C-alpha positions in Angstrom: 42.7 234.3 -12.4 45.3 232.0 -14.0 47.9 230.6 -11.7 51.5 231.7 -12.2 53.6 229.3 -14.2 55.9 227.0 -12.2 59.5 228.3 -11.8 60.9 225.5 -14.0 58.6 226.6 -16.8 59.7 230.2 -16.4 63.3 229.3 -16.4 63.0 227.1 -19.5 61.1 229.9 -21.3 63.8 232.4 -20.4 66.5 230.1 -21.7 64.6 229.7 -24.9 64.3 233.5 -25.2 68.1 233.8 -24.8 68.6 231.2 -27.5 66.3 233.0 -29.8 68.1 236.3 -29.0 71.4 234.8 -29.9 70.0 233.3 -33.1 68.6 236.7 -34.0 72.1 238.3 -33.5 73.6 235.7 -35.8 71.3 237.0 -38.6 72.0 240.6 -37.6 68.4 241.2 -36.4 69.3 243.3 -33.4 65.8 244.5 -32.7 64.5 241.0 -32.5 67.4 240.1 -30.3 66.7 243.0 -28.0 63.1 242.0 -27.6 64.0 238.4 -26.8 66.7 239.4 -24.3 64.2 241.8 -22.7 61.7 239.0 -22.3 64.2 236.6 -20.9 65.6 239.2 -18.4 62.1 240.2 -17.3 61.2 236.5 -16.5 64.5 235.8 -14.8 64.6 239.0 -12.7 61.0 238.4 -11.5 61.9 234.8 -10.5 65.0 235.6 -8.4 66.2 232.0 -8.6 69.9 231.4 -7.7 70.2 228.6 -10.3 69.5 231.0 -13.1 71.8 233.8 -11.9 74.5 233.3 -14.5 71.9 233.4 -17.4 70.4 236.6 -15.9 73.8 238.3 -15.6 74.9 237.5 -19.1 71.6 238.4 -20.7 71.2 241.7 -18.9 74.6 242.9 -19.9 73.9 242.0 -23.6 70.5 243.7 -23.3 72.1 246.9 -21.9 74.6 247.1 -24.7 71.9 246.4 -27.3 69.8 249.2 -25.9 72.6 251.6 -26.5 73.4 250.3 -30.0 69.8 250.7 -31.0 69.2 253.9 -28.9 66.1 252.7 -27.0 64.8 251.1 -23.8 66.8 253.3 -21.5 64.1 253.7 -18.8 63.5 250.0 -18.5 67.0 248.7 -18.0 68.0 250.1 -14.5 65.8 247.6 -12.5 67.1 244.7 -14.6 70.7 245.8 -14.0 70.0 246.0 -10.2 68.7 242.4 -10.3 71.7 241.3 -12.3 74.0 243.0 -9.8 72.4 241.0 -7.0 72.8 237.8 -9.0 76.5 238.5 -9.8 77.2 239.1 -6.1 75.5 235.7 -5.4 77.7 234.0 -8.0 80.9 235.7 -6.7 81.4 236.9 -10.3 83.6 239.9 -9.7 84.0 240.8 -13.4 80.3 241.0 -14.2 79.7 242.8 -10.9 82.2 245.5 -11.9 80.7 245.8 -15.4 77.1 245.9 -14.2 78.0 248.8 -11.9 79.5 250.7 -14.9 76.4 250.0 -17.0 74.3 251.3 -14.1 76.4 254.4 -14.0 75.8 255.0 -17.7 72.0 254.5 -17.4 71.7 256.8 -14.4 73.7 259.4 -16.3 71.3 259.3 -19.2 68.2 259.3 -17.0 69.3 262.5 -15.3 70.3 260.9 -12.1 74.0 262.1 -12.1 74.3 261.9 -8.3 73.5 258.2 -8.5 75.7 257.6 -11.5 79.0 258.8 -10.0 79.2 256.3 -7.1 78.5 253.4 -9.5 81.1 254.6 -11.9 83.6 255.0 -9.1 82.9 251.6 -7.7 83.0 249.9 -11.1 86.2 251.7 -12.0 87.9 250.7 -8.7 86.9 247.0 -9.2 88.1 246.9 -12.8 91.4 248.3 -11.7 91.7 245.7 -9.0 91.1 242.9 -11.5 93.7 244.6 -13.6 93.8 242.5 -16.8 93.8 243.9 -20.3 90.5 242.3 -21.3 88.3 243.9 -18.7 90.1 247.2 -18.8 89.4 247.3 -22.6 85.8 246.4 -22.0 85.4 249.1 -19.3 87.3 251.8 -21.3 84.1 253.5 -22.6 82.6 253.6 -19.2 85.7 255.0 -17.4 86.0 257.6 -20.2 82.4 258.5 -19.6 83.1 258.8 -15.8 85.8 261.4 -16.6 83.6 263.0 -19.3 80.7 263.7 -17.0 83.1 265.5 -14.7 84.3 267.7 -17.6 87.8 266.1 -17.5 88.2 265.7 -21.2 91.9 265.2 -21.4 91.6 262.2 -19.1 88.4 260.9 -20.8 89.8 261.0 -24.4 92.6 258.5 -23.6 89.9 255.9 -22.5 87.7 256.6 -25.5 90.7 256.0 -27.8 91.2 252.6 -26.2 87.5 251.9 -26.5 87.2 252.7 -30.2 90.2 250.5 -31.0 88.3 247.6 -29.4 85.1 248.8 -31.2 86.8 248.8 -34.6 88.7 245.5 -34.3 86.0 243.3 -32.8 83.9 241.5 -35.3 80.6 239.8 -34.4 76.9 240.6 -33.8 77.5 242.3 -30.4 79.6 245.4 -30.7 81.7 246.3 -27.6 81.9 249.9 -26.5 79.1 250.9 -28.9 79.0 254.6 -28.0 82.8 255.1 -27.9 83.1 256.8 -31.3 80.4 259.3 -30.3 82.1 260.2 -27.0 85.5 260.4 -28.7 84.1 262.8 -31.2 82.5 265.0 -28.5 85.8 265.0 -26.5 87.9 266.0 -29.4 85.6 268.8 -30.3 85.5 270.1 -26.7 89.4 270.0 -26.7 89.4 272.2 -29.9 90.4 269.3 -32.1 87.6 269.7 -34.6 89.4 268.1 -37.5 89.9 265.0 -35.4 86.3 265.0 -34.1 84.8 265.4 -37.7 87.2 262.8 -39.2 86.5 260.3 -36.4 82.7 260.6 -36.5 82.5 260.6 -40.3 84.7 257.5 -40.5 82.8 255.5 -38.0 79.5 256.5 -39.5 80.6 255.1 -42.8 82.0 252.0 -41.2 78.8 251.3 -39.4 76.8 251.6 -42.6 79.1 249.1 -44.2 78.5 246.7 -41.3 74.8 247.2 -41.6 74.5 249.0 -38.2 72.0 251.6 -39.4 70.7 252.5 -35.9 74.2 253.2 -34.4 75.2 255.0 -37.6 72.2 257.3 -37.2 73.4 258.2 -33.6 76.9 258.9 -34.9 75.6 261.0 -37.7 73.6 263.1 -35.3 76.7 263.8 -33.2 78.7 264.7 -36.4 76.0 267.2 -37.3 76.2 268.7 -33.8 80.0 269.0 -34.0 79.7 270.7 -37.4 77.3 273.2 -35.7 79.9 274.0 -33.1 82.4 274.7 -35.9 79.8 277.0 -37.5 79.4 274.7 -40.6 75.7 275.1 -40.5 74.9 274.0 -44.1 76.9 270.7 -43.7 75.4 270.2 -40.3 71.8 270.5 -41.5 72.4 267.8 -44.1 73.6 265.3 -41.5 71.1 266.2 -38.9 68.1 265.9 -41.2 69.6 262.6 -42.4 70.0 261.4 -38.8 66.3 262.2 -38.1 65.2 260.2 -41.1 67.4 257.3 -40.2 66.5 257.5 -36.6 62.8 257.3 -37.4 63.3 254.3 -39.7 65.3 252.4 -37.0 63.3 253.6 -34.0 66.4 255.0 -32.5 65.3 257.3 -29.6 68.9 258.5 -28.8 69.6 259.5 -32.4 66.3 261.4 -32.7 67.0 263.1 -29.4 70.4 264.3 -30.5 69.4 265.2 -34.1 66.3 267.1 -33.1 68.2 269.1 -30.6 70.8 269.8 -33.3 68.2 271.0 -35.7 66.8 273.3 -33.0 70.3 274.9 -32.7 70.6 275.1 -36.5 67.4 277.1 -36.8 68.4 279.2 -33.8 71.8 280.0 -35.4 69.9 280.9 -38.6 67.6 283.3 -36.7 64.5 281.1 -36.9 63.6 281.1 -33.2 60.0 279.7 -33.5 61.4 276.7 -35.5 64.2 276.3 -32.9 61.7 276.3 -30.1 59.5 273.7 -31.9 62.4 271.3 -32.4 63.8 271.6 -28.9 60.4 271.1 -27.3 59.8 268.0 -29.5 63.2 266.6 -28.5 62.6 267.2 -24.8 59.1 265.6 -24.8 60.1 262.6 -26.9 63.4 262.2 -24.9 61.6 262.2 -21.6 59.2 259.5 -22.9 62.3 257.4 -23.8 64.0 258.0 -20.5 66.5 260.6 -21.9 66.3 263.6 -19.6 68.2 266.9 -19.8 71.2 265.7 -21.8 73.5 268.7 -22.4 75.7 266.6 -24.7 77.2 269.9 -25.8 77.1 273.4 -24.1 75.7 275.0 -27.3 72.3 273.7 -26.1 72.7 275.5 -22.8 73.7 278.6 -24.6 70.6 278.3 -26.9 68.4 277.9 -23.8 69.6 281.2 -22.3 69.3 283.0 -25.6 65.8 281.8 -26.2 64.9 282.9 -22.6 66.2 286.4 -23.4 64.2 286.4 -26.6 61.0 285.6 -24.8 60.7 282.1 -26.1 61.9 280.1 -23.1 62.3 276.3 -23.2 61.8 276.0 -19.4 59.7 277.9 -16.9 61.4 280.2 -14.4 61.2 277.5 -11.7 62.6 274.8 -14.1 65.4 277.1 -15.1 66.4 277.8 -11.5 66.2 274.0 -10.8 68.5 273.3 -13.8 71.0 276.0 -12.7 71.1 274.6 -9.1 71.5 271.0 -10.4 74.4 271.8 -12.7 76.2 273.8 -10.0 75.8 270.9 -7.6 77.2 268.3 -9.9 80.9 267.7 -10.5 81.0 268.7 -14.2 83.5 271.6 -14.3 82.9 272.1 -18.0 79.2 272.8 -17.6 79.8 274.9 -14.4 82.3 277.1 -16.4 79.8 277.6 -19.2 76.9 278.2 -16.8 78.8 280.8 -14.8 79.5 282.8 -18.0 75.9 282.5 -19.2 74.5 283.7 -15.9 77.0 286.5 -15.8 75.9 287.5 -19.4 72.2 287.2 -18.3 72.8 289.6 -15.4 74.7 292.1 -17.7 71.7 291.8 -20.1 69.4 292.8 -17.3 71.5 295.8 -16.4 73.9 294.6 -13.7 77.2 296.4 -13.2 80.2 294.7 -14.8 82.0 294.6 -11.4 79.3 292.4 -10.0 79.8 289.6 -12.5 83.6 289.7 -13.0 84.2 287.2 -10.1 81.9 284.7 -11.8 83.6 285.2 -15.1 87.0 284.6 -13.6 85.7 281.4 -11.9 84.3 280.4 -15.3 87.7 280.8 -16.9 89.3 278.8 -14.2 86.9 275.9 -14.6 87.2 275.9 -18.4 91.0 276.1 -18.3 91.0 273.1 -16.0 88.6 271.3 -18.3 90.8 272.0 -21.3 88.1 273.4 -23.6 89.6 276.3 -25.6 86.5 277.4 -27.4 84.3 277.8 -24.3 87.3 279.4 -22.5 87.7 281.9 -25.4 84.0 282.8 -25.1 84.4 283.6 -21.4 87.5 285.8 -22.4 85.3 287.6 -25.0 82.9 288.6 -22.3 85.8 289.7 -20.1 87.2 291.8 -23.0 84.0 293.6 -23.4 83.9 294.4 -19.7 87.5 295.7 -19.8 86.7 297.9 -22.8 83.6 299.3 -21.1 85.8 300.0 -18.1 88.3 301.8 -20.4 91.1 299.2 -19.9 92.1 298.4 -23.5 95.5 296.9 -22.3 93.8 294.2 -20.3 91.3 293.6 -23.1 94.2 293.1 -25.5 95.9 290.7 -23.1 92.8 288.6 -22.9 92.5 288.8 -26.8 96.1 287.4 -27.1 95.3 284.6 -24.8 92.1 283.7 -26.6 93.7 283.8 -30.0 96.5 281.5 -28.8 94.1 279.1 -27.1 91.9 278.8 -30.2 95.0 277.7 -32.2 94.0 277.4 -35.9 90.3 278.2 -35.2 90.7 281.9 -34.3 89.2 283.1 -37.6 86.2 280.9 -37.0 85.4 281.9 -33.4 86.8 285.4 -32.8 83.9 288.0 -32.8 84.1 290.8 -35.4 83.5 293.5 -32.7 86.7 292.4 -30.9 89.0 291.9 -33.8 90.4 295.4 -33.5 92.1 294.2 -30.4 94.1 291.8 -32.5 94.7 294.4 -35.3 96.6 296.6 -32.8 99.1 293.8 -32.3 101.9 292.9 -34.8 100.9 291.1 -37.9 99.6 287.6 -37.2 101.5 286.0 -40.1 104.0 283.4 -38.7 107.5 284.7 -38.2 110.6 282.7 -39.2 111.0 281.8 -35.5 107.4 280.5 -35.4 108.0 278.5 -38.6 111.2 277.0 -37.1 109.3 276.1 -33.9 106.7 274.4 -36.1 109.2 272.2 -37.8 110.9 271.3 -34.5 107.6 270.3 -33.1 107.1 268.0 -36.1 110.5 266.4 -35.5 109.7 266.0 -31.8 106.3 264.3 -32.6 107.7 261.7 -34.9 110.8 261.1 -32.8 108.7 260.1 -29.9 107.3 257.2 -31.9 109.7 254.5 -30.9 110.4 252.0 -33.7 109.7 248.3 -33.0 109.4 244.9 -34.6 106.0 245.6 -36.2 106.4 248.4 -38.7 102.7 248.6 -39.7 101.8 249.3 -36.0 104.4 252.1 -36.0 103.1 253.5 -39.3 99.6 253.6 -37.9 100.8 255.6 -34.9 102.7 257.9 -37.3 99.6 258.6 -39.4 97.5 259.3 -36.3 100.2 261.7 -34.9 100.6 263.6 -38.2 96.8 263.7 -38.6 96.6 265.6 -35.3 99.7 267.7 -36.1 98.4 268.9 -39.5 94.8 269.3 -38.3 93.6 266.8 -40.9 90.4 264.7 -40.7 91.9 261.7 -42.5 95.3 260.2 -43.3 97.0 257.2 -44.8 100.5 255.9 -45.6 100.9 254.3 -49.1 103.7 252.0 -49.9 104.9 251.4 -53.5 106.8 248.4 -54.8 109.5 248.6 -57.5 106.9 247.8 -60.3 106.0 251.2 -61.8 102.3 250.5 -62.6 101.5 248.5 -59.5 98.8 249.8 -57.1 100.3 250.9 -53.8 99.7 249.0 -50.6 97.9 250.7 -47.8 100.3 250.2 -44.8 98.4 252.4 -42.3 95.3 254.7 -42.2 93.4 257.0 -39.9 89.6 257.4 -40.6 90.0 255.8 -44.0 89.4 252.2 -45.1 90.9 250.2 -47.9 87.5 249.9 -49.5 87.2 253.7 -49.7 90.7 254.3 -50.9 90.3 252.0 -53.9 86.8 253.2 -54.7 85.9 255.4 -57.7 85.2 258.3 -55.4 88.8 258.4 -54.3 90.3 258.0 -57.7 91.4 261.6 -58.2 92.9 261.7 -54.7 94.9 258.5 -55.5 96.1 260.1 -58.7 97.7 262.9 -56.6 99.4 260.2 -54.5 100.8 258.6 -57.6 102.0 262.1 -58.8 103.7 262.8 -55.5 105.5 259.4 -55.6 106.6 259.6 -59.3 107.7 263.2 -59.2 109.2 263.0 -55.7 107.6 266.3 -54.6 105.1 267.3 -52.0 101.6 268.2 -53.3 99.2 270.6 -51.6 95.8 271.0 -53.2 93.0 273.4 -52.1 89.7 272.9 -53.9 87.7 275.6 -52.1 84.3 275.3 -50.6 82.0 273.7 -53.2 78.5 274.2 -52.1 77.2 271.6 -54.5 79.3 268.8 -53.0 79.5 269.0 -49.2 81.4 265.6 -48.9 84.1 266.4 -51.4 87.7 266.7 -50.0 88.5 270.4 -50.0 92.2 270.2 -49.0 94.7 267.5 -49.7 98.4 267.1 -48.7 100.7 264.4 -50.1 104.3 264.0 -48.7 106.5 261.5 -50.5 109.4 259.8 -48.8 112.4 257.6 -49.9 114.0 254.5 -48.6 117.7 253.7 -49.6 117.5 256.5 -52.2 114.4 255.1 -53.9 110.9 256.6 -53.9 109.0 254.3 -51.6 105.8 255.8 -50.3 103.5 258.8 -49.7 102.0 260.2 -46.5 98.5 261.4 -47.3 96.1 263.7 -45.4 92.9 265.4 -46.4 90.0 267.5 -45.0 86.4 267.6 -46.3 84.9 270.2 -43.9 87.7 272.6 -43.0 89.3 274.4 -46.0 92.2 276.3 -44.5 93.9 273.5 -42.5 97.2 273.4 -44.5 97.4 277.2 -45.1 100.4 277.6 -42.8 102.6 275.4 -45.0 104.9 277.0 -47.6 107.1 275.2 -50.2 110.3 275.5 -48.0 108.5 274.0 -45.0 107.1 271.2 -47.1 110.6 270.3 -48.4 112.0 270.1 -44.9 109.0 268.0 -43.7 109.6 265.6 -46.6 113.3 265.2 -45.8 112.6 264.7 -42.0 109.8 262.2 -42.7 111.9 260.2 -45.1 114.8 260.0 -42.7 112.6 258.8 -39.9 110.7 256.1 -41.9 114.0 254.8 -43.3 115.5 254.5 -39.8 112.3 252.8 -38.5 112.3 250.4 -41.5 116.0 249.4 -40.9 115.3 248.8 -37.3 112.3 246.6 -38.0 114.3 244.4 -40.3 116.9 244.1 -37.6 114.2 242.9 -35.1 113.0 240.4 -37.7 116.5 238.8 -37.9 116.5 238.5 -34.1 113.0 237.1 -33.7 112.9 233.5 -32.6 110.9 230.9 -34.6 107.2 230.8 -33.8 107.3 227.1 -33.0 110.0 224.8 -31.6 110.0 221.6 -33.7 108.8 218.5 -31.9 111.6 216.1 -30.8 109.3 213.2 -31.6 110.0 211.7 -35.0 108.2 209.1 -37.1 104.5 208.2 -36.7 102.4 206.8 -33.9 102.6 203.0 -33.9 99.3 201.3 -34.5 99.9 197.6 -34.6 97.8 195.4 -36.9 97.7 193.4 -40.1 93.9 192.8 -40.4 92.0 194.3 -43.3 89.8 196.3 -40.9 92.7 198.1 -39.2 94.5 198.6 -42.5 91.4 200.3 -43.9 91.4 202.6 -40.9 95.0 203.5 -41.3 94.5 204.2 -45.0 91.7 206.6 -44.2 93.7 208.2 -41.4 96.7 208.9 -43.8 94.3 210.4 -46.4 92.7 212.9 -44.1 95.7 213.8 -41.9 97.2 216.4 -44.3 93.9 218.3 -44.4 92.4 220.6 -41.7 89.0 218.8 -41.8 87.3 217.9 -38.5 87.5 214.2 -37.7 85.1 212.2 -35.6 86.6 208.9 -34.3 83.9 206.3 -33.3 84.4 203.1 -31.5 84.0 201.3 -28.2 86.0 202.1 -25.1 89.6 200.9 -25.3 89.9 200.5 -29.1 92.6 203.1 -29.4 90.8 206.2 -30.5 93.4 208.5 -28.9 96.2 206.7 -30.8 94.4 207.3 -34.1 94.1 211.0 -33.1 97.8 211.2 -32.4 98.6 209.6 -35.7 96.4 212.2 -37.5 98.2 215.0 -35.7 101.7 213.7 -36.4 101.0 213.4 -40.1 99.4 216.8 -40.4 101.0 220.2 -41.2 100.4 221.1 -37.5 102.7 218.3 -36.3 105.3 220.8 -34.8 102.6 222.5 -32.8 100.8 221.1 -29.7 98.3 218.3 -29.5 95.9 219.3 -26.7 93.9 216.4 -25.3 90.7 217.0 -23.4 88.8 214.3 -21.5 85.5 215.9 -20.3 84.8 212.8 -18.1 87.7 213.7 -15.9 86.5 217.3 -15.4 83.7 218.2 -12.9 80.7 219.5 -14.9 80.9 222.9 -13.3 84.5 223.4 -14.5 84.1 222.2 -18.1 83.5 225.6 -19.5 86.4 227.1 -17.6 88.8 224.3 -18.7 87.8 224.5 -22.3 87.6 228.3 -22.7 89.7 229.6 -19.8 88.7 232.3 -17.4 89.6 235.8 -16.4 90.5 236.8 -12.9 87.4 237.3 -10.8 85.1 235.5 -13.2 83.7 233.4 -10.3 84.6 232.6 -6.7 88.1 231.1 -6.6 89.2 232.6 -9.9 92.1 234.5 -8.4 94.1 234.6 -11.6 93.7 234.5 -15.3 93.8 231.1 -16.9 94.1 230.2 -20.6 91.6 227.6 -21.8 92.5 224.4 -23.7 91.0 225.7 -26.9 93.3 228.8 -26.7 96.3 226.6 -25.9 95.6 224.6 -29.1 96.2 227.6 -31.3 97.9 226.5 -34.5 97.9 222.9 -33.3 95.3 220.1 -32.8 92.5 219.8 -30.2 91.5 216.2 -29.4 88.3 215.9 -27.4 87.9 212.4 -26.1 84.3 211.3 -25.3 82.9 214.5 -26.8 79.4 213.2 -26.0 80.1 214.0 -22.3 80.3 217.8 -22.9 77.3 219.4 -21.2 74.7 220.7 -23.7 74.9 224.2 -22.2 78.5 224.4 -23.4 78.0 222.7 -26.8 76.8 226.0 -28.3 80.0 227.8 -27.3 82.1 224.9 -28.8 80.1 225.2 -32.0 80.7 228.9 -32.3 84.4 228.4 -31.6 84.5 225.9 -34.5 82.6 228.1 -36.9 84.3 231.4 -36.1 87.7 230.3 -34.8 87.2 232.7 -31.9 86.7 232.0 -28.3 86.0 234.1 -25.2 87.3 233.3 -21.8 84.7 233.0 -19.0 84.2 236.5 -17.6 86.0 238.0 -20.6 84.7 240.3 -23.3 87.5 240.2 -25.9 87.2 237.6 -28.6 90.5 235.6 -29.0 91.4 234.0 -32.3 92.4 230.4 -32.0 93.2 228.4 -35.2 93.0 224.8 -34.2 92.1 221.5 -35.9 89.5 219.5 -34.0 89.5 215.8 -33.6 86.7 214.4 -31.5 86.0 210.8 -30.3 83.1 209.0 -28.7 81.9 205.6 -27.8 78.3 206.8 -27.7 75.7 206.7 -30.4 75.7 210.5 -31.1 72.9 210.3 -33.6 70.8 208.6 -31.0 71.8 211.3 -28.5 70.7 214.0 -31.0 67.3 212.2 -31.5 66.9 212.1 -27.7 67.6 215.8 -27.4 70.8 215.3 -25.4 73.3 216.5 -28.0 73.0 219.5 -30.3 72.2 218.5 -33.9 74.1 221.4 -35.4 77.2 220.5 -33.4 76.9 216.8 -34.4 76.9 217.7 -38.1 79.8 220.0 -37.6 81.8 217.2 -35.9 80.7 214.4 -38.3 82.6 215.8 -41.3 84.9 212.8 -41.6 83.9 209.9 -39.4 86.4 207.1 -38.8 85.2 204.0 -37.0 87.9 202.0 -35.2 86.8 198.3 -35.0 86.6 196.4 -31.7 89.3 193.9 -31.0 87.0 190.9 -31.4 86.5 192.0 -35.1 90.2 192.0 -35.8 91.3 188.7 -34.2 94.3 188.2 -36.4 95.8 191.3 -34.7 95.4 190.0 -31.1 98.6 187.9 -31.1 100.6 190.8 -32.8 99.3 193.2 -30.2 100.0 190.8 -27.3 103.5 190.2 -28.4 104.1 194.0 -28.7 102.7 194.6 -25.2 104.8 191.7 -23.9 108.0 193.2 -25.1 107.1 196.7 -23.8 106.2 195.6 -20.3 109.0 193.1 -19.9 111.5 195.9 -20.6 109.5 198.4 -18.4 109.4 196.1 -15.4 112.9 194.6 -16.0 111.7 191.1 -16.5 113.3 188.4 -18.7 112.1 188.0 -22.2 109.0 185.9 -22.4 107.2 184.1 -25.2 103.6 183.4 -26.0 103.0 179.7 -26.0 100.5 178.3 -28.6 98.1 177.6 -25.8 98.2 181.2 -24.6 97.8 182.4 -28.1 94.7 180.2 -28.5 93.2 181.5 -25.2 93.9 185.1 -26.3 92.1 184.6 -29.6 89.1 182.8 -28.0 88.5 185.6 -25.5 86.0 188.3 -26.7 87.9 191.3 -25.2 85.0 193.5 -24.0 87.6 196.1 -22.9 89.3 195.9 -26.3 93.0 196.8 -26.7 93.2 198.5 -23.4 92.0 195.4 -21.6 94.4 193.3 -23.6 97.4 195.5 -22.5 96.3 195.4 -18.9 96.0 191.5 -19.0 99.5 191.2 -20.6 101.0 193.6 -18.0 99.4 191.7 -15.2 100.7 188.4 -16.7 104.3 189.9 -16.9 104.2 190.8 -13.3 102.8 187.5 -12.0 104.7 185.1 -14.3 107.7 183.3 -12.8 109.3 181.6 -15.8 110.0 182.5 -19.5 106.4 181.7 -20.5 103.6 184.2 -20.0 101.0 183.1 -17.5 97.6 184.5 -18.2 94.7 185.2 -15.8 91.7 185.4 -18.1 88.1 185.3 -16.9 86.4 181.9 -17.7 83.8 181.7 -20.4 83.2 183.5 -23.7 80.6 186.0 -22.8 79.7 188.8 -25.2 80.7 192.3 -24.1 78.1 193.9 -21.9 76.4 190.6 -20.9 78.5 190.2 -17.7 79.2 193.4 -15.7 81.9 191.7 -13.7 84.2 190.5 -16.6 86.8 193.2 -15.9 86.6 192.8 -12.1 85.4 196.3 -11.4 85.7 197.9 -7.9 82.6 198.4 -5.8 82.6 202.1 -6.6 82.9 201.3 -10.3 79.9 199.0 -10.1 77.8 201.7 -8.4 78.9 204.2 -11.0 77.9 201.9 -13.9 74.5 201.0 -12.4 73.6 204.6 -11.5 74.6 205.6 -15.1 72.5 202.7 -16.4 69.4 203.8 -14.4 69.9 207.5 -15.5 70.0 206.3 -19.1 66.7 204.5 -18.5 65.0 207.6 -17.0 66.4 210.0 -19.6 68.3 211.8 -16.8 65.3 212.3 -14.6 66.1 212.0 -10.9 63.1 213.1 -8.9 59.5 211.9 -9.2 57.8 208.5 -9.2 59.6 207.4 -12.4 62.9 209.0 -11.5 66.2 207.4 -10.7 66.0 208.1 -7.0 62.8 206.1 -6.7 64.2 203.2 -8.7 67.4 203.1 -6.6 65.4 203.4 -3.4 67.3 206.5 -2.3 66.4 210.0 -1.3 66.9 212.6 -4.1 69.6 214.5 -2.0 71.4 211.2 -1.2 71.5 210.3 -4.8 72.9 213.7 -5.7 75.6 213.3 -3.0 76.5 209.8 -4.2 76.7 211.0 -7.8 79.0 213.8 -6.8 81.3 211.4 -4.9 81.4 208.9 -7.8 81.8 211.7 -10.4 78.6 210.6 -12.2 76.9 213.3 -14.3 73.2 213.2 -15.2 72.3 212.9 -18.8 71.3 216.3 -20.3 
């Protein structure tokens, strides 16, 4: 039997797997990334080593998200999340702890452990709310929405899913936040009777995911789109999407997409009367889903309805015992939506078996209460249909008609789709269902109320987006856009806002005829309503289009556009008179909002306050070496290129950086200086990138990082070689992508900064020794500038000394002094191992100690070369220890323990050396 690998080997292997996973993500190979993350987490979770806790936590959360994006690995993730939760608690990482609990809730939900899911959702939600910042609330939005969703509280849930999809859409990068948010938003909208919104949302995000190359996630979204179309009785269109989702799910190995799509195909065949085929598909879905860890997912109640109908037809999905167990489970759980549906189905089952209507009426009334509370009009109407039949059987047509009126009103514009033929006579006995003048007026007033609630502000495009979203819901449209025209007649309009439409789609050939209608509405100044009918040969073609033009200051300026591809009668309630009034109201509102936004623009303060510092940073020198440096500095300063300043300690690298900044286009914005040697190693990441509240023990408030503070300015990192290697990859990503992420945060933050770095180390040698990342080195070494040591620019020594003499004489209120020829000779003869900084210190000390008008110098005797005498600059005892320990660590390559380690050479215990290094702020080489 082979011995287990040592912990250090396991840890190093896990870190390598994480690096490989992130490299795979950079190339959009998510499956490879998932496998590497899985391997890393499996190693780290088995080891249970505190020093690897932060790696375990981060990798597990990324793995959990990837599993949902790719739709696989559900059954394997829970033990990993449990280990990561323990690690986060050990670290005091409140943010990750809250998010891990939400991830556990989601996994328990999908693995049919709803009773375990609820406590984790509740705890995670409470902890997120306690932290309270926007970043973690946005990251948790999908999970909190799911928490309300699994209780059947869809009105609450949809608000969270809306926030989640906004983050999903705007975040770029290999790891998608809130990956299942579009799916849940689509389901929620459908449950709430907003089918136009559900279809438009799902179709839009499916297309977006395909454009991004997310084929697996697109397959899941397409499967849900097919299911929603089934609910709307669009069986033909649904079958196209469901069969497509099965094909795409098989190609990408997406278990979740296959589970949903096969279940959808089962219902499609059931609705078409092919019960054998329905039974085959649903059995396949259940078996494959159970293998993947997906158990009993009633993503929509139509599957519960199908189960009961197949049972009645003698082709049951479950055995009698399994059916009873399912009924008991649903009634035990908190989902009021499924409870309401199940109570109706059980009542209908008992009626089918011959029960008296009076014995089931109580359950039907309870069903109606649950479904009304859940806010699901279609399922509530179905319960009312059963009640209508009972009242008719009881010879109570008045109560049946009352229930019919309620159902018709609750179904809003979908009454024609869902109202059963055998009950329509109850509506026929009522007055005509054509809208009365009073109803039309109410409709217009509601339109005015909706747009009046949209408060104008300084950002008109944001307001226009909210306007398009609101009118999309109001008209029952799937997609919408606001086009803005300039004064040039033939110019293409600008897309100022859109809902479920992208700019790429709008200016594609497929949208050409639609755009022609937009042009017609703008040129002619009239509303256009087009109905193309249901074209069976083109299921994707827009079947209803509405264009509403508007004016600004009496000139045609834009068009509000809406369309539907799946629902044909969405705009049927609009007549020409109503359209004219809508156009007038819309134009008045947009003109008012536009005027207000221009007023805000005049009041807006400038983005940056000009710096009070004028001129350039003074760099004294007449030597050819320093003049060459200044010429190079002045050439590169106006660009945004990264600059690497090289040179010994004390040569004036920061002065060079300040001169570059002051002569750049960013001179009015901040110059942020970072000295990693002054920051304890454990806090470097937090200082550079910032942290969110609760990211670690002691993080009691949010803190912006130095990279974030440098936005639009310049970031100067002195001694860049001191940045720990573990953080170098984050710095490289920030340079490449101009985005950063606070420690504990999930939201990428844009930061446009210019980087200037400096070092006195041989970075190329550090790269060769494996202590500095090669890719970061090449990223920094775009324009290298080498500042010469003072001993190589001797003609500048007297100039610099005279400058420092004037400065410190004034500063310390001393009489003017002069440099005698003897002093000048001594200054030029000395090698200045500490360079310009040492020269200034010597001059300042001379000013303080001199008694007459001649400077008295205290220079060390001899002319030793720099580095030959460690006592030249009269270091303190602590400084001597610091230098020697650093020297020994250089010799051992950073190794501390073992026979050839630094502790052995220094004659110290390993723990004593660690303590001494901590006290002296000495970091080991990495």
